[in-house]
DRENMARZA-95430 format. One line per 5 residues: for each residue y, z, x negated of N, C-alpha, C, CB. Coordinates in steps of 0.2 Angstrom, whole numbers, padded with zeros to 4 digits. Atoms other than C-alpha are relative to their C-alpha. Glycine has a CB too. Layout:
// DRENMARZA-95430
Y/Z/X/Y/Z/X/Y/Z/X/Y/Z/X ~ ...
END
This chain:
// DRENMARZA-95430
-0006/0000/-0004/0000/0000/0000/0006/0000/-0004/0000/0006/0005 ~ -0007/0000/0003/0018/-0004/-0006/0003/0007/0000/0004/-0005/0003 ~ -0003/-0007/0001/0026/0012/-0013/0006/0001/0005/0002/0001/-0008 ~ -0006/-0001/-0005/0042/0009/-0003/-0002/0001/0007/0004/-0006/0000 ~ 0002/-0001/-0007/0032/0008/0013/-0003/0007/0001/-0005/-0006/0002
0003/-0006/0000/0022/0023/0009/0005/0006/0000/-0005/0001/-0006 ~ -0006/-0005/0000/0038/0033/0005/0003/0000/0007/0005/-0002/-0005 ~ -0003/0001/-0007/0045/0027/0022/-0004/0004/0005/0001/-0007/0002 ~ 0005/-0003/-0005/0029/0033/0031/0000/0008/-0001/-0007/-0003/-0001 ~ 0000/-0007/0002/0029/0050/0021/0006/0004/0002/-0002/0001/-0007
-0006/-0003/0000/0047/0054/0021/0005/-0002/0006/0004/-0001/-0006 ~ -0004/0003/-0006/0054/0044/0036/0006/-0004/-0002/0003/0006/0004 ~ -0006/0005/0002/0070/0033/0036/0005/0001/0006/-0003/-0007/0000 ~ -0006/0000/-0005/0087/0032/0045/0000/-0007/0003/0006/0002/-0004 ~ -0001/0006/-0004/0090/0019/0058/0006/0000/0004/-0007/-0002/0004
-0006/0000/-0004/0107/0015/0065/0000/-0006/0005/0006/-0001/-0005 ~ 0001/0005/-0006/0107/0006/0082/0006/-0005/-0001/0000/0003/0006 ~ -0006/0004/0000/0125/-0001/0079/-0002/-0006/-0006/0006/0004/-0002 ~ 0002/0005/0005/0119/-0009/0062/-0005/-0005/0002/-0001/0004/-0007 ~ 0006/0004/-0003/0103/-0016/0070/0003/-0006/0004/-0005/0004/0003
-0003/0005/-0004/0113/-0025/0083/0005/-0005/-0004/0005/0003/0006 ~ -0004/0004/0004/0126/-0031/0070/-0004/-0005/-0004/0004/0004/-0004 ~ 0004/0004/0004/0113/-0038/0059/-0004/-0005/0004/-0006/0004/-0004 ~ 0003/0004/-0005/0103/-0045/0073/0004/-0006/0002/-0003/0004/0006 ~ -0004/0005/-0003/0118/-0055/0080/0002/-0005/-0006/0006/0003/0002
-0001/0004/0006/0122/-0061/0062/-0005/-0005/-0001/0002/0004/-0006 ~ 0005/0004/0000/0105/-0068/0061/-0001/-0005/0005/-0007/0004/-0001 ~ 0000/0004/-0006/0105/-0075/0078/0005/-0006/0000/0001/0004/0007 ~ -0005/0006/0000/0121/-0085/0076/-0002/-0005/-0005/0007/0003/-0003 ~ 0002/0005/0005/0113/-0094/0061/-0006/-0004/0003/-0001/0003/-0006
0007/0003/-0002/0096/-0098/0070/-0001/-0002/0007/-0005/0005/-0002 ~ 0001/0001/-0007/0099/-0100/0088/-0002/-0007/0002/0005/0003/0004 ~ 0001/0007/-0001/0100/-0119/0088/-0007/-0002/-0001/0005/-0004/-0003 ~ 0007/0002/0002/0084/-0122/0078/-0005/0004/0003/-0001/0000/-0008 ~ 0005/-0004/-0003/0075/-0107/0085/-0001/-0002/0007/0001/0007/-0001
0000/0002/-0008/0080/-0112/0103/-0004/-0006/0001/0007/0000/0002 ~ 0004/0006/0000/0073/-0129/0100/-0007/0001/-0001/0003/-0006/-0005 ~ 0007/-0002/0001/0057/-0122/0093/-0003/0004/0006/0000/0005/-0006 ~ 0003/-0004/-0006/0055/-0110/0108/-0001/-0005/0006/0005/0006/0002 ~ 0000/0005/-0006/0058/-0125/0120/-0007/-0004/-0001/0006/-0004/0000
0006/0004/0001/0044/-0135/0112/-0006/0004/0001/0000/-0003/-0008 ~ 0006/-0005/-0001/0032/-0120/0111/-0001/0001/0007/0001/0006/-0004 ~ 0000/-0001/-0007/0036/-0116/0129/-0003/-0005/0004/0006/0002/0003 ~ 0003/0006/-0004/0032/-0133/0136/-0007/-0001/-0002/0004/-0007/-0002 ~ 0007/0001/0003/0016/-0135/0125/-0004/0006/0003/0000/0000/-0007
0004/-0006/-0003/0010/-0117/0131/-0001/-0001/0007/0004/0006/-0002 ~ 0000/0000/-0007/0014/-0121/0149/-0006/-0006/0002/0006/-0003/0003 ~ 0005/0005/-0002/0003/-0137/0149/-0007/0002/-0002/0002/-0007/-0005 ~ 0007/-0002/0002/-0011/-0129/0139/-0002/0005/0005/0001/0003/-0007 ~ 0002/-0005/-0005/-0011/-0114/0151/-0002/-0003/0006/0006/0005/0001
0002/0003/-0006/-0012/-0125/0166/-0007/-0004/-0001/0006/-0005/0002 ~ 0006/0003/0001/-0026/-0135/0158/-0006/0005/0000/0000/-0004/-0006 ~ 0005/-0006/0001/-0036/-0119/0153/-0001/0003/0007/0002/0005/-0005 ~ 0000/-0003/-0006/-0032/-0112/0170/-0005/-0004/0005/0006/0002/0003 ~ 0004/0005/-0004/-0040/-0127/0179/-0007/0000/-0003/0003/-0007/0000
0006/0001/0004/-0054/-0128/0166/-0005/0006/0001/0000/-0002/-0007 ~ 0004/-0006/0001/-0060/-0110/0164/0000/0004/0007/0003/0004/-0005 ~ -0001/-0004/-0005/-0054/-0102/0180/-0001/-0004/0007/0006/0004/0000 ~ 0001/0005/-0006/-0054/-0117/0192/0006/0000/0005/-0006/0003/0004 ~ -0006/0001/-0004/-0036/-0116/0198/0003/-0007/-0001/0005/0006/-0002
-0002/0007/0001/-0029/-0133/0201/0008/-0001/0001/-0003/-0004/0005 ~ -0007/0000/-0001/-0011/-0129/0205/0003/0007/0000/0002/-0004/0006 ~ -0003/-0007/0001/0002/-0115/0203/0000/0003/0007/0008/-0001/-0002 ~ 0000/-0004/-0007/0002/-0112/0222/-0007/0003/0001/0001/-0006/0006 ~ 0007/-0003/0000/-0017/-0110/0221/-0001/0006/-0004/-0005/-0006/-0002
0000/-0006/0004/-0015/-0098/0207/0003/0006/0003/0004/-0002/-0007 ~ -0003/-0005/-0004/-0003/-0088/0217/-0004/0003/0005/0007/-0002/0002 ~ 0004/-0002/-0006/-0014/-0087/0232/-0006/0003/-0002/-0001/-0006/0005 ~ 0006/-0003/0002/-0030/-0084/0223/0000/0006/-0005/-0004/-0006/-0002 ~ -0001/-0005/0005/-0024/-0072/0210/-0003/0007/0002/0007/0001/-0002
0002/-0007/-0002/-0027/-0056/0220/-0007/0000/0002/0004/0001/0007 ~ 0007/0000/-0002/-0044/-0061/0227/-0004/-0001/-0006/-0001/-0005/0005 ~ 0004/0001/0006/-0050/-0067/0210/0000/0005/-0006/0002/-0007/-0003 ~ -0001/-0004/0006/-0044/-0054/0198/-0006/0005/-0001/0006/0004/0001 ~ 0006/-0005/0001/-0060/-0043/0201/-0006/-0004/-0002/-0001/0004/0006
0006/0004/0001/-0072/-0058/0198/-0001/0000/-0007/0001/-0007/0003 ~ 0002/0000/0007/-0082/-0058/0182/0003/-0007/-0003/-0007/0000/-0001 ~ -0002/0007/0003/-0078/-0077/0179/0008/0000/-0001/-0001/-0005/0005 ~ -0007/0000/0001/-0059/-0074/0181/0001/0005/-0006/0003/0003/0007 ~ -0002/-0004/0006/-0059/-0059/0169/-0002/-0003/-0006/-0005/0007/0001
0002/0003/0006/-0069/-0068/0156/0005/-0006/-0002/-0007/-0003/0001 ~ -0005/0006/0001/-0058/-0084/0158/0007/0003/-0002/0001/-0004/0006 ~ -0006/-0003/0002/-0043/-0072/0157/0000/0002/-0007/0002/0005/0004 ~ 0001/-0002/0007/-0049/-0065/0141/0000/-0006/-0005/-0007/0004/-0001 ~ 0001/0006/0005/-0053/-0082/0133/0007/-0003/-0001/-0004/-0005/0003
-0007/0002/0000/-0035/-0088/0138/0004/0004/-0004/0002/-0001/0007 ~ -0004/-0004/0004/-0027/-0073/0131/-0001/0000/-0007/-0001/0007/0003 ~ 0001/0001/0008/-0036/-0074/0114/0002/-0006/-0003/-0008/0001/-0001 ~ -0003/0006/0002/-0032/-0092/0113/0007/0000/-0001/-0002/-0006/0004 ~ -0007/0000/0001/-0014/-0090/0116/0002/0005/-0005/0003/0002/0007
-0002/-0004/0005/-0013/-0075/0105/-0001/-0003/-0007/-0003/0007/0000 ~ 0001/0003/0007/-0020/-0085/0090/0004/-0006/-0001/-0007/-0002/0000 ~ -0004/0006/0001/-0009/-0100/0094/0007/0003/-0001/0000/-0004/0006 ~ -0007/-0002/0000/0007/-0090/0096/0002/0005/-0006/0002/0005/0006 ~ -0001/-0004/0005/0005/-0077/0082/0003/-0004/-0007/-0006/0004/-0002
-0003/0004/0006/0008/-0090/0067/0007/-0002/0002/-0005/-0005/-0002 ~ -0007/0002/-0002/0023/-0096/0077/0005/0006/-0001/0000/-0003/0007 ~ -0004/-0006/0000/0030/-0079/0078/0002/0002/-0008/-0004/0007/0003 ~ -0001/0000/0007/0028/-0078/0059/0005/-0005/-0003/-0007/0000/-0004 ~ -0004/0005/0002/0037/-0094/0057/0007/0001/0002/-0002/-0007/0003
-0007/-0002/-0003/0052/-0088/0068/0003/0005/-0005/0000/0002/0007 ~ -0002/-0006/0004/0053/-0072/0057/0002/-0003/-0007/-0006/0005/-0001 ~ -0002/0003/0006/0053/-0083/0041/0007/-0004/0001/-0005/-0005/-0002 ~ -0006/0003/-0001/0067/-0093/0049/0006/0005/-0001/0000/-0003/0007 ~ -0005/-0005/0000/0077/-0077/0051/0001/0002/-0008/-0002/0007/0004
-0001/-0001/0007/0074/-0073/0032/0004/-0005/-0003/-0007/0001/-0003 ~ -0004/0006/0003/0081/-0090/0027/0007/0001/0002/-0003/-0007/0002 ~ -0007/-0001/-0003/0096/-0087/0038/0003/0006/-0004/0000/0001/0008 ~ -0003/-0006/0003/0099/-0070/0030/0002/-0002/-0007/-0005/0006/0000 ~ -0002/0002/0007/0099/-0078/0013/0004/-0006/0000/-0007/-0001/-0004
-0005/0006/-0001/0110/-0093/0019/-0004/-0006/-0003/0006/0002/-0004 ~ 0004/0006/0003/0096/-0105/0014/-0001/-0005/0006/-0007/0002/-0003 ~ 0001/0005/-0005/0092/-0121/0023/-0005/0001/0005/-0002/-0007/-0004 ~ 0005/-0001/-0006/0084/-0120/0040/-0002/-0007/0003/0004/0004/0006 ~ 0002/0006/-0003/0073/-0133/0047/-0006/0002/0005/-0003/-0005/-0005
0005/-0002/-0005/0061/-0134/0062/-0007/0001/-0003/0000/-0006/0005 ~ 0006/0000/0003/0046/-0136/0051/-0002/0007/-0003/-0001/-0005/-0006 ~ 0002/-0007/0002/0047/-0118/0045/-0004/0004/0005/0007/0004/-0002 ~ 0003/-0004/-0005/0042/-0112/0062/-0008/-0001/0000/0003/-0002/0007 ~ 0007/0001/0000/0025/-0120/0060/-0004/0001/-0007/-0001/-0008/0002
0003/-0001/0007/0022/-0116/0042/-0006/0004/-0001/0006/0003/-0005 ~ 0006/-0005/0001/0010/-0102/0044/-0006/-0002/0003/0002/0007/0003 ~ 0006/0002/-0002/-0003/-0112/0052/-0004/-0002/-0006/0001/-0006/0005 ~ 0004/0002/0006/-0008/-0117/0035/0002/0004/-0006/0002/-0008/-0003 ~ -0002/-0005/0005/-0003/-0101/0026/-0006/0004/-0002/0005/0004/0002
0005/-0004/0002/-0014/-0090/0016/0000/0007/0004/0001/0002/-0008 ~ 0000/-0006/-0004/-0009/-0076/0028/-0003/-0001/0007/0008/0002/0001 ~ 0002/0001/-0007/-0016/-0085/0043/-0006/0004/0003/-0002/-0008/0000 ~ 0005/-0004/-0002/-0032/-0076/0043/0002/0007/0003/-0006/0001/-0005 ~ -0002/-0007/-0002/-0024/-0059/0044/0004/0000/0006/0004/0003/-0006
-0004/0000/-0006/-0011/-0064/0057/-0005/-0001/0006/0005/-0006/-0001 ~ 0004/0001/-0006/-0025/-0071/0068/-0004/0006/0002/-0004/-0006/-0001 ~ 0005/-0006/-0001/-0037/-0056/0066/0005/0006/0004/-0003/0003/-0006 ~ -0005/-0005/-0003/-0022/-0044/0070/0002/-0001/0007/0006/0001/-0005 ~ -0002/0002/-0006/-0016/-0054/0084/-0005/0001/0006/0003/-0007/0000
0005/-0001/-0004/-0033/-0054/0092/-0002/0007/0002/-0007/-0004/-0003 ~ 0001/-0008/-0001/-0035/-0035/0090/0005/0002/0005/0000/0004/-0007 ~ -0005/-0002/-0004/-0019/-0032/0098/-0001/-0003/0007/0007/-0002/-0002 ~ 0001/0003/-0007/-0022/-0044/0113/-0006/0003/0003/-0001/-0008/-0001 ~ 0006/-0002/-0003/-0040/-0038/0116/0002/0007/0002/-0006/0000/-0005
-0001/-0007/-0002/-0034/-0020/0116/0005/0000/0006/0004/0004/-0006 ~ -0004/0000/-0006/-0020/-0024/0129/-0004/-0003/0006/0006/-0004/-0002 ~ 0004/0003/-0005/-0032/-0035/0139/-0005/0005/0003/-0003/-0006/-0002 ~ 0005/-0005/-0002/-0045/-0021/0140/0003/0005/0004/-0004/0004/-0006 ~ -0004/-0004/-0004/-0032/-0009/0146/0002/-0003/0007/0006/0003/-0004
-0002/0003/-0006/-0025/-0021/0159/-0006/-0001/0005/0003/-0007/-0002 ~ 0006/0001/-0004/-0043/-0025/0165/-0002/0006/0003/-0005/-0003/-0004 ~ 0003/-0006/-0002/-0048/-0007/0167/0005/0002/0006/0000/0006/-0005 ~ -0005/-0002/-0005/-0032/-0003/0177/0000/-0005/0006/0007/0000/-0003 ~ 0001/0005/-0005/-0035/-0019/0188/-0004/0003/0006/-0002/-0006/-0002
0005/-0002/-0005/-0049/-0010/0197/0002/0007/0003/-0007/0002/-0004 ~ -0002/-0006/-0004/-0039/0005/0203/0003/-0002/0007/0006/0003/-0004 ~ -0002/0002/-0007/-0037/0004/0222/0008/0000/0001/-0003/0004/0005 ~ -0007/0001/-0001/-0020/-0001/0228/0002/0006/0005/0002/-0006/0003 ~ -0003/-0005/-0004/-0011/0015/0235/0006/0003/-0004/-0006/0006/0001
-0006/-0003/0003/0004/0026/0231/-0002/0003/-0007/0003/0005/0004 ~ 0002/-0002/0006/-0006/0035/0218/-0003/-0005/-0005/-0006/0005/0001 ~ 0002/0006/0004/-0014/0019/0212/0005/-0004/-0003/-0004/-0004/0004 ~ -0006/0004/0002/0003/0011/0210/0002/0004/-0007/0005/0000/0005 ~ -0003/-0004/0006/0009/0025/0198/-0005/0000/-0006/0001/0007/0002
0005/0000/0006/-0008/0025/0188/0000/-0007/-0003/-0007/0001/0003 ~ -0001/0006/0003/-0006/0006/0186/0006/-0001/-0004/0000/-0006/0006 ~ -0006/0000/0003/0012/0009/0181/-0001/0003/-0007/0005/0004/0004 ~ 0002/-0003/0006/0005/0020/0167/-0003/-0005/-0004/-0004/0006/0001 ~ 0003/0005/0004/-0006/0006/0162/0005/-0005/-0003/-0005/-0004/0004
-0005/0005/0003/0009/-0006/0160/0004/0003/-0005/0004/-0002/0006 ~ -0004/-0003/0005/0018/0007/0150/-0004/0000/-0006/0002/0007/0002 ~ 0005/0000/0006/0003/0009/0138/0000/-0007/-0003/-0007/0002/0002 ~ 0000/0007/0003/0003/-0010/0136/0007/-0002/-0004/-0001/-0005/0005 ~ -0007/0001/0003/0022/-0010/0132/0000/0004/-0006/0005/0002/0005
0000/-0004/0006/0019/0004/0120/-0004/-0003/-0006/-0002/0007/0001 ~ 0005/0004/0005/0005/-0006/0111/0005/-0005/-0003/-0006/-0003/0003 ~ -0005/0005/0003/0018/-0020/0109/0005/0003/-0005/0003/-0004/0005 ~ -0005/-0003/0004/0031/-0009/0102/-0002/0003/-0006/0004/0006/0004 ~ 0002/-0004/0006/0021/0001/0090/-0004/-0005/-0005/-0006/0005/0002
0003/0006/0004/0013/-0016/0083/0006/-0005/-0002/-0006/-0003/0003 ~ -0005/0004/0001/0030/-0024/0082/0001/-0002/-0007/0007/0002/0003 ~ -0001/0002/0007/0030/-0024/0063/-0006/-0003/-0003/0002/0007/-0004 ~ 0006/0002/0003/0013/-0030/0061/0001/-0007/-0004/-0005/-0001/0005 ~ 0000/0007/0003/0017/-0049/0057/0005/0001/-0006/0003/-0005/0005
-0004/-0001/0006/0032/-0044/0046/-0003/0003/-0006/0007/0003/0001 ~ 0004/-0003/0005/0021/-0033/0036/-0005/-0004/-0004/-0003/0007/0002 ~ 0005/0004/0003/0008/-0046/0033/0004/-0006/-0004/-0004/-0004/0006 ~ -0003/0005/0004/0020/-0060/0028/0005/0002/-0005/0003/-0005/0005 ~ -0005/-0003/0005/0034/-0050/0019/-0003/0005/-0005/0006/0002/0004
0003/-0005/0004/0024/-0036/0012/-0007/-0001/-0003/0000/0007/0004 ~ 0006/0002/0002/0008/-0045/0009/-0006/0005/0001/0000/-0002/-0008 ~ 0005/-0004/-0002/-0003/-0033/0018/-0005/-0004/0004/0003/0006/0004 ~ 0005/0003/-0004/-0019/-0037/0026/0000/0003/0007/-0007/0002/-0003 ~ 0000/-0001/-0007/-0022/-0036/0045/-0001/0008/0001/-0004/-0004/0004
0002/-0007/-0001/-0029/-0018/0044/0006/0005/-0002/-0006/0002/-0003 ~ -0006/-0004/0003/-0015/-0011/0033/0006/-0001/0004/0002/-0002/-0007 ~ -0006/0002/-0004/-0001/-0020/0043/0000/0004/0007/0000/-0007/0001 ~ 0001/-0003/-0007/-0008/-0013/0060/0002/0007/-0001/-0006/-0002/0003 ~ -0001/-0008/0000/-0009/0005/0054/0007/0002/-0003/-0005/0002/-0006
-0006/-0001/0003/0007/0004/0044/0006/-0001/0005/0002/-0003/-0006 ~ -0005/0001/-0005/0017/-0003/0059/0000/0006/0005/-0002/-0007/0004 ~ 0000/-0006/-0004/0011/0011/0070/0003/0006/-0003/-0008/0001/0002 ~ -0002/-0006/0004/0015/0024/0057/0008/0000/-0001/-0003/0001/-0007 ~ -0007/0001/0001/0032/0017/0054/0004/0000/0006/0002/-0007/-0003
-0003/-0001/-0007/0037/0015/0072/0000/0007/0003/-0003/-0005/0005 ~ 0001/-0007/-0003/0031/0032/0076/0005/0005/-0003/-0007/0003/-0002 ~ -0005/-0004/0003/0045/0039/0064/0006/0000/0004/0001/-0002/-0007 ~ -0006/0001/-0004/0059/0032/0075/-0002/-0004/0007/0005/-0004/-0004 ~ 0002/0004/-0006/0051/0026/0092/0006/-0001/0005/-0006/0003/0003
-0005/0001/-0005/0066/0029/0103/0005/-0005/-0002/0003/0007/0002 ~ -0005/0005/0003/0078/0020/0091/-0002/-0007/0001/0002/0002/-0007 ~ 0003/0007/0000/0066/0005/0090/0000/-0003/0007/-0007/0000/-0003 ~ 0000/0002/-0007/0063/0005/0109/0007/-0002/0003/-0003/0005/0004 ~ -0006/0001/-0003/0081/0005/0113/0003/-0007/-0003/0005/0006/-0002
-0002/0006/0003/0085/-0009/0100/-0004/-0006/0003/-0002/0000/-0008 ~ 0004/0006/-0004/0071/-0020/0108/0002/-0001/0007/-0007/0002/-0001 ~ -0003/0000/-0007/0078/-0016/0125/0006/-0004/0000/0001/0007/0003 ~ -0006/0004/0001/0095/-0022/0120/-0001/-0007/-0001/0005/0003/-0006 ~ 0002/0007/0001/0087/-0038/0113/-0003/-0003/0005/-0004/0000/-0006
0003/0003/-0006/0077/-0041/0128/0005/-0002/0005/-0005/0005/0003 ~ -0005/0002/-0004/0092/-0040/0139/0004/-0006/-0002/0005/0007/0001 ~ -0003/0006/0003/0101/-0052/0128/-0004/-0006/0001/0002/0002/-0007 ~ 0004/0006/0000/0087/-0064/0128/0000/-0003/0007/-0007/0002/-0002 ~ 0000/0003/-0007/0086/-0065/0147/0006/-0001/0003/-0004/0005/0004
-0006/0003/-0003/0104/-0068/0149/0001/-0007/0000/0006/0003/-0005 ~ 0000/0007/0000/0100/-0086/0146/-0002/-0003/0007/-0005/-0002/-0005 ~ 0002/0003/-0007/0093/-0087/0164/0006/-0002/0004/-0004/0006/0003 ~ -0006/0001/-0003/0111/-0087/0169/0002/-0008/-0001/0006/0004/-0002 ~ -0002/0007/0001/0113/-0104/0161/-0006/-0005/0002/0000/-0001/-0008
0004/0004/-0003/0102/-0113/0173/-0007/0000/-0003/0002/-0008/0000 ~ 0007/-0002/0002/0086/-0105/0166/-0001/-0003/-0007/-0005/-0002/0005 ~ 0002/0003/0007/0085/-0117/0151/0003/0003/-0005/0002/-0008/0000 ~ -0004/-0004/0005/0098/-0106/0142/-0004/0005/-0003/0006/0002/0003 ~ 0004/-0006/0002/0084/-0093/0140/-0003/-0002/-0007/-0005/0002/0005
0003/0002/0006/0077/-0104/0126/0004/0001/-0006/-0002/-0007/0001 ~ -0004/-0001/0005/0092/-0102/0116/0003/0007/-0001/0006/-0005/0001 ~ -0002/-0007/0001/0095/-0084/0119/-0006/0005/-0002/0003/0003/0007 ~ 0006/-0004/0002/0077/-0078/0117/-0001/0001/-0007/-0006/-0004/0003 ~ 0000/-0002/0007/0078/-0080/0098/0003/0006/-0002/0003/-0006/-0004
-0003/-0006/0002/0089/-0065/0098/-0005/0006/0000/0005/0002/0005 ~ 0005/-0005/0000/0073/-0055/0101/-0003/0000/-0007/-0005/-0001/0006 ~ 0003/0001/0007/0065/-0062/0085/0005/0003/-0005/-0002/-0007/-0001 ~ -0005/-0003/0005/0081/-0058/0076/0000/0007/0000/0007/-0003/0002 ~ 0000/-0008/-0001/0080/-0040/0082/-0006/0003/-0004/0001/0002/0007
0006/-0003/0003/0062/-0038/0076/0001/-0001/-0008/-0006/-0005/0002 ~ -0001/0001/0007/0067/-0045/0059/0005/0005/-0003/0003/-0007/-0001 ~ -0005/-0005/0002/0082/-0034/0058/-0003/0007/0000/0006/0000/0005 ~ 0003/-0006/0000/0072/-0019/0062/-0004/0001/-0006/-0005/0001/0007 ~ 0004/0000/0006/0060/-0023/0048/0004/0000/-0006/-0005/-0006/0000
-0005/0000/0006/0074/-0027/0036/0003/0007/-0001/0005/-0005/0001 ~ -0003/-0007/0000/0082/-0010/0040/-0005/0005/-0002/0004/0001/0006 ~ 0005/-0005/0002/0066/0000/0038/-0003/-0001/-0006/-0005/0000/0006 ~ 0003/0002/0006/0057/-0009/0024/0004/-0003/-0005/-0007/-0004/0002 ~ -0004/0004/0004/0069/-0022/0018/-0004/-0006/-0003/0002/0004/-0006
0003/0007/0003/0066/-0040/0012/0002/-0002/-0007/0001/-0005/0005 ~ -0003/0002/0006/0075/-0039/-0004/-0006/-0001/-0005/0004/0006/-0003 ~ 0006/0001/0005/0058/-0038/-0014/-0004/-0006/0002/-0004/0006/0000 ~ 0003/0006/-0002/0052/-0053/-0005/0003/-0006/-0004/0000/-0002/0008 ~ -0003/0006/0004/0054/-0068/-0017/-0003/-0006/0003/-0002/0001/-0007
0002/0007/-0003/0053/-0086/-0010/-0004/-0003/-0005/0006/-0004/0002 ~ 0004/0003/0005/0046/-0091/-0027/-0007/0002/0000/0003/0002/-0007 ~ 0006/-0003/-0001/0031/-0080/-0023/-0004/-0005/0005/0000/0007/0002 ~ 0003/0004/-0005/0027/-0093/-0009/-0004/-0006/-0004/0004/-0002/0005 ~ 0004/0005/0004/0021/-0105/-0023/-0008/0001/0000/0003/-0001/-0007
0008/-0002/-0001/0002/-0106/-0019/-0001/0003/0007/-0002/0004/-0005 ~ 0001/-0003/-0006/0005/-0098/-0002/-0003/-0005/0005/0006/0003/0003 ~ 0003/0005/-0005/0001/-0114/0008/-0006/-0003/-0003/0005/-0006/0001 ~ 0007/0002/0002/-0017/-0118/0007/-0001/-0007/0000/-0006/0003/0005 ~ 0001/0007/0001/-0021/-0135/0001/-0006/-0002/0005/-0001/-0002/-0007
END
């Protein structure tokens, strides 16, 4: 484990919300056009793929059918298995893109050239295996919790129990928020990155949750712009994740020259 990270885990660290927002906005201003275009391409591709997999694995032929059949199908074994397969596929497809968006933030921080290709860079990176394994572990954990809570009967008590399930899933996302940055910037394997993400976030959970909440609100402000604007505001969330990592661990030690040999031939 990196000495700096182990010291942060052992002694803790300071985190200023104002500085996080300021750093996040500075990164966002430099990346929103390219990142927004990237999010748009990814969203369209994901929508088409999701519709295809939904029709193939679950047997839903349209969005209206999906909405009507969702409630009755959610307890069926076929639906649950199909949902697991789709979730795993999407998590493995999206995780390298997440790494690419974070790399874009790093380049922006260093005032280096930005290009769309950076977003897709980690599909052929030496970090791909760890990114994928960690993403699958996170997705499966969240899916198991979601599936268990689906079987709780609908009632007032059941509603609150299901709400607890949703909160647990959100917390899983929050406590693993540093997983990808730790893999690509600190060169940790998936096991180290997952454990250290949880340990680091546990030192300042409320600060990090508040920062992510601010970024989430900012991201969805794009809905005001005829919905399509959300593609160009959503990158603010990635910029916040990068800023959180940078303020906790720091990216100063990350040397772009170290990437020579990073891309697998």
